[in-house]
N, C-alpha and C positions, 0 to 999 in steps of 0.2 A: 785454170781451176783455182779458186780461192783456197788458200791454205788455212786449215782450222788450227787455231792457237791451242796448245796444250794447257792443262791446268797449271803446270809448273811455269811455263813462259808467261801466262796471263798473270800469275801471282807475282812474278818478278817485275813485270811492267807496272803493276799496281804499286809495288813497293818503291820502285824508282820514281814514279810520279808523286807519291806521297812525300818522299824525301825532298824532291825538288820544290814542292808546294810549301813545305814548312821551312826549308832553308830560305826561301824568298820572303817569307812573312815573319821570320823570327823576331826582328826588331819591332814590328807592329804589334805582335801578340804580347811582347814583353811589357807593353804600355796599357794593356787591357785591364779592366777591373773584373772582380769575381762576383758572381751573383750571390746574394745572401743565402739562398737555400743550399748552395754548394758549400759555404762555410759551415753550415749546420751539419751537413753530411760528413765533412772532414773531421769536425769535432767529435761526432758520434763514433767514428772509427778510432780516433785517438783515445777516447774514453775506454774502449775495449782493450786497446794496447796497454794503457796504464794499469788497468785491472789485471791484465795477464803478465805484467812485468816484462813486456817485449822491449828489446834494445835495438836490434838492427833491422832497418826498413829499406826496401827497394821500391822506388817509384818507377813504374813502367809508363813510358810516354810522358816524361817529366816536363817537356816543353822547356820554358826558360827557368824553371825551378821554384816557382812561387809556393807550391804546396810543400816541396822538399824543404824550403827554408822554414816554413811553419813547423814541420815535424822536427827539424833540427833544433829550433828554438825551444821545443818542449823536451829536449834532452835525448832524442833518438839519434843514433848513428845512421846517417842516410846516404844511400847511393842512388844516383839518378841514371836512368837509361833512356835514351831517345834515339830514334831512327835518324833524326836530322843532325848533321854535323854542327850547324850553326846554333841549334838549340842546346846541344851539349856544351858548346863553347860558352854560351850565355850562363849556363849553370856553373861552369868553372869560374867565370868572372864574378860570381857570387860566392866564391870560395867553397863550392860544393864538390864532392867527389862525383864525377860524371863520366859516363862512357857512351860513345856512339855505338848502338847495338840494335840488331833486329831481334824482336822478342821471340822469333821462331828458334833462335839459337843463342841463348845467353852465354856470356863468357864467365860464368860463375860456377862454383863447385856445388855439389849436392848438399842440401840442408844448410845453406849459407845464411839465410835470413829468417828472422822471427816474423816478418810481416811483408806483404806486397800490397802496394796501393796503385790502382789504375783508374783514373778519372777521365772518362771520354777518350780513351786511346784504343781499346780493343774493338771499338766499332769500325775500325778501318781494316780489320782482319777478314779476309774471305772465308767462307765456310769450308773451303777445301783445306785451309790452314789452321782453323781455330782449335782443333784438337791437339795439334802440335804445340800451340801456344799454351793451352791448358796444362799439357804435360810438362812443359818447361817451367811454368810457375810452380806446379806441384813439386818438381824436382828440387828447385832452389830453396823452397820453404822447409824449415824445420818441422818435424812432427809436432802437431798441435799449433802450427803457425797460422797466422791470420791473413786473409786476403780480402781487400775491398775492391769490388768489381762494380763500377758505375758507368752506365751507357744510356744513350737515348734509344728508345725502342717502343714497344707496344703494338707494332704492326710488322708484317713480314715484308722485307724489302732488302735487295742486295744489288748494288751497282753504282755507277758514277752519278753524282748529284749534278744534274744538268744545269741547275740555277746557281751553282757554286761560283763565288767571286774569286776563288783561288785559281791560280794557274801553275801547273796543270790542275784541272778539276779533280776533286778528291773522290775516292771510293768509300762508300758507307755500307754497313751491314747491320740491319735492324732485325730483332727477334720479337715475336710475340712472347708475352710473359711466361706462358707454360713451356715454350720451347727453350727459352733461356735457362729456366730452372732445371729442365731436363738435361741440358748441356753441362751445367756446372755440377750437378748432382753425381755425374759419373766420376768426378775427381775430388769433390769437397763436400763437407757437411754444410748445409745451408743453415746458418745461425739466424739470419733475418733476411727478408725480402720486403722492400718498401718501394712501391711505385709512387712517383710524384707527378701529379698532373701539371702540365705546362700548356695552357691554352694557346699561348703565343707560338708554339712549335708546330702548328698545323697538323694536329692529330698524333704527334709523338708525346710520350711521357718520358720520365727518367726512371730507369730501373736501378735501384740501389740495393746491392747485395753485400752482406758481410758473411764471409765463408771461412771455414776452418779445415785445415789438413788433418784428417783423422790420424 
């Protein structure tokens, strides 16, 4: 009889495979360029932080630290967190404060950051775990703190991307707009929601949310 994998063991396998995939491609990703529309979104979030007088920022899924370097250059005290050991190492090589950490259980104290920034990292979180991640981000944010949540979505899908060039192939979780808004509204005030159409993405758009901890 085939053994049915539990949600917990399935989540652990997804996490392990993601770590392996990004460890293997860390160097390649560090040489990539950033799409212009992403720089606009990053600046839009920075403008909110400047107006609010925010000082300490956590980047979740920081990769090699490109966005973290940008925020540090604007005067913010930045901490990078990434599941991949090699990605965290690249961040440290850029003189960034970085930890290897699973976003389901951050090694940070309550109310530690004024802002959290997550650009295309939470789309790897299964729906069985996404509420734990939302709670972790809510916990480490100061009251009134800001959260940038940016992911591809606009359609309902959860699973391994079979055409992925990464090895192991990565897991992706996409939400329809109304479902994503319902998810974050259970934890944060939605300050803005901006869907960005991306025809080259085969039916996906980019869901840009600026959120605030009440």
